[in-house]
N, C-alpha and C positions, 0 to 999 in steps of 0.2 A: 573458567567460571566456577566459583565456589558457592558454598551453601548460602552466603549472605546475598550474593548476586541472585540466586534462584528465589530468595525470599522477596527481593525487591521486584524482580519480574513477575512473580505470582501476585504481588500487591498492585502493580501498575498496569498490567497488560489489559484489563478490562475497565478499570476505573481510576483515573487520576483525580485527586480531590480538586474541587472547583474553588481554589482559594488563591490569594495573591502569592502564596509560597507552597505550592503543592509539595514539594520534595522536603521541606520542613516538616509538613504533617506527615508524610510517609516515614520520615526518620524518626519522628516521636513515636508512631506505632511500632516501628521495628527496633527501637532502642538504638538508633544511629543519628549522627549529626546530619543536618542539611547538606554540608559540604561533602560528606562521605557519600550520600545518596547521589548528589549531582556528578561527582567524580565517577562513581561506579556506573551510572547510567551513560555518561559520556564514554567511558571505556568499552561498555557494551555496544554502544552505537558505532564508535570508531572500528570495533572489531567485527561488525557486521552482524551481531547477534540480534540487534534492535533495528528493524528498517526505518521506523519512522515513530515519532510521538505525535499525536493529533486526534482531533474528534472523528468520529465516523457519524455521518448524517445519512438520512433517507432522502435521496435527491428530490423525489416527488414532493416531499413535505416542505422543501424550501424552494419549490418552483423549477427545479432542474430536472432533466431526463438523463438517463444513463442507459448504456449498451455494452454488451460484450462483443469484442472484435476479435478476428482470427486472420491470420496471414500466413501465406506460404513463401517463406524467405529462404533463398539459397544460402548454404553455408558461408560462402565467401561474403555475403552481405549482411549476415546476421548482427555482428556487433554494431556496425553503422546503423541499421535499421532500428535496433532496440535503443540505441542512444537517441535517435531521432523522436522516437515514440515517447521515451522517458521525459524529453525536454517539452512536451506538450503539457500546457495547463489543463488539467481536468483528467489526465491519465492517473489512475489511482493505484494500478499495479499491473504487472504483466508475468507471464510465466512461459517457459519452453516446454513443448510437448513433442513426444516421439510420434508424429503424424504428418501427413501431407500439409496441413495446416499446423505449422511448428511454433508459431508465436501467438499467444493469445493475451489480450489486454482489455481492462475495462476503462470506460471513458464517461465522464459526466460533463455536461455543459448546460447553459440556460435554455437551449433548444436543440431538436435534432437537426435543424439546418446547420447549426454551428458545428456540430460533430461531423456531418457529411462534408462540410467545408474543410475542416481540418484532416479528415481522412483522404480527401483528395490531394491535399497539400503534401501529406506524408507520401502518398503514392508517387506524386510528382517529384519530390524531393530525393527519394530513395530508389526509385525505378521499381519498386515492388508493387505490382498492380493487383486488382481483384481482392482487396481487404474486405472481408465479411463483416457487415454491421448486423449485429443480431440482437435487436432490443428484446427485453423479456416481455412475454405475453402475461406472465404471472411472476411474482417474486416470492422466492422462498428463502429465508434467512435463517441460518443457524449460528449459535454463539460459539466462537472458536476460542475456547480459553484452555491453556495447556497448564496441567498441574507439574510445576517443575521440582516438586519435592523429591529428594534423593530417596531410592528404595521402593 
């Protein structure tokens, strides 16, 4: 990743222009062609630096619910379990922790009954039971924007 990649990431990580050609707009701002921005973003995505490009929505504002889930997954089932969780529509991200509950993930859906149904299906498909469903009592959001400038 070079200085130009860092400039692109600084520009797009919290706001991608809402235009028909957002990468052309980013390119104009940074003195790059649309094609170069797209190629660099694609390379960053392919290299695992960028996880996804998409909107962030407040689930409640669009009529959805969200929850944090935790599972205690044996090491030998970890890859299979995570693969199954990641395939579920509504799972936004997951992460591994050094804890008895070692896999944590967030889930959004039109209603809590849908989430419960999908969690049961995950348990049945993977053999991992007792997934915790931890809906937030209060929501606290912080903006995670990383300044990638060198130095």
